[in-house]
C-alpha positions as CSV (number, residue, x, y, z in Angstrom):
1,M,8.1,-41.4,-38.0
2,E,6.4,-39.0,-40.4
3,N,6.0,-36.3,-37.7
4,S,9.7,-36.4,-36.7
5,F,10.7,-36.0,-40.3
6,L,8.6,-32.9,-40.6
7,L,10.0,-31.4,-37.4
8,A,13.5,-32.0,-38.6
9,Q,12.9,-30.1,-41.8
10,S,11.1,-27.2,-40.2
11,S,14.1,-26.3,-38.0
12,G,16.2,-25.6,-41.1
13,G,13.4,-23.7,-42.7
14,F,13.7,-20.8,-40.3
15,F,17.3,-20.2,-41.4
16,V,16.4,-20.4,-45.0
17,Q,13.6,-17.9,-44.5
18,I,15.8,-15.3,-42.8
19,I,18.5,-15.4,-45.5
20,P,16.5,-13.1,-47.9
21,L,16.0,-10.6,-45.1
22,I,19.8,-10.5,-44.4
23,L,20.5,-10.1,-48.1
24,I,18.0,-7.2,-48.4
25,F,19.6,-5.5,-45.4
26,A,23.1,-5.9,-46.9
27,I,21.9,-4.4,-50.2
28,F,20.2,-1.6,-48.4
29,W,23.4,-0.9,-46.4
30,F,25.7,-0.8,-49.5
31,L,23.3,1.3,-51.7
32,I,21.9,3.8,-49.2
33,I,23.5,3.9,-45.7
34,R,27.2,3.6,-46.7
35,P,27.2,6.3,-49.4
36,Q,25.4,8.7,-47.0
37,Q,27.9,8.1,-44.3
38,K,30.7,8.9,-46.8
39,K,29.0,12.1,-47.9
40,I,28.6,13.2,-44.2
41,K,32.4,12.5,-43.6
42,E,33.3,14.6,-46.7
43,H,31.1,17.5,-45.6
44,N,32.5,17.5,-42.1
45,A,36.1,17.5,-43.5
46,M,35.2,20.4,-45.8
47,V,33.6,22.4,-43.1
48,S,36.4,21.9,-40.6
49,N,38.9,23.2,-43.1
50,V,37.2,26.5,-43.8
51,K,39.6,29.4,-43.4
52,K,39.5,33.2,-43.8
53,G,39.2,34.3,-47.4
54,D,37.5,31.1,-48.7
55,R,34.4,31.6,-50.9
56,V,31.4,29.7,-49.5
57,V,27.9,28.8,-50.5
58,T,25.4,28.7,-47.6
59,G,22.5,26.2,-47.4
60,G,20.2,29.0,-48.6
61,G,22.3,29.6,-51.7
62,L,24.0,32.8,-50.7
63,I,27.6,33.2,-51.9
64,G,30.1,35.1,-49.9
65,T,33.7,35.3,-48.5
66,V,34.7,34.1,-45.0
67,T,36.0,37.0,-42.9
68,D,36.3,35.2,-39.5
69,V,36.3,31.6,-38.3
70,S,35.5,30.3,-34.8
71,E,34.8,26.9,-33.4
72,N,31.3,26.4,-34.8
73,E,30.6,29.6,-36.7
74,V,31.9,31.7,-39.6
75,D,31.4,35.3,-40.4
76,V,30.6,35.7,-44.1
77,D,30.8,38.9,-46.1
78,F,28.3,39.1,-48.9
79,G,29.3,42.6,-50.1
80,N,27.8,46.1,-49.6
81,N,28.6,45.9,-45.9
82,V,26.4,42.8,-45.4
83,K,28.1,40.4,-43.0
84,I,26.3,37.4,-41.5
85,K,27.4,35.0,-38.8
86,S,26.6,31.4,-39.9
87,L,27.0,28.0,-38.5
88,K,29.7,25.9,-40.2
89,S,27.3,23.0,-40.5
90,T,25.0,25.1,-42.8
91,L,27.7,25.6,-45.4
92,A,26.8,23.8,-48.6
93,D,30.1,24.3,-50.5
94,V,33.5,25.8,-49.8
95,K,35.7,27.1,-52.6
96,S,39.2,27.6,-51.4
97,K,41.0,30.8,-52.3
98,D,44.1,28.8,-53.4
């Protein structure tokens, strides 16, 4: 009798032990993963809307004006006849000319 009582309790114990792991994962999701996904979406939207004449900041901190836009690249003029072709994904910030 005593053994069957212990076995019945141990089956519910596994579910009770896994609840904290599920809670930790949920907290991890809402505090770390979800905000990061939101930030990535915002960056992709910003980069896809780059147009000629926009002021941009590259990942390296260079500030320039967009002179040409293609599918995945932009030509950026930094002044004094310095023009560099850069990947859109490396742009850190876009300041619209409007």
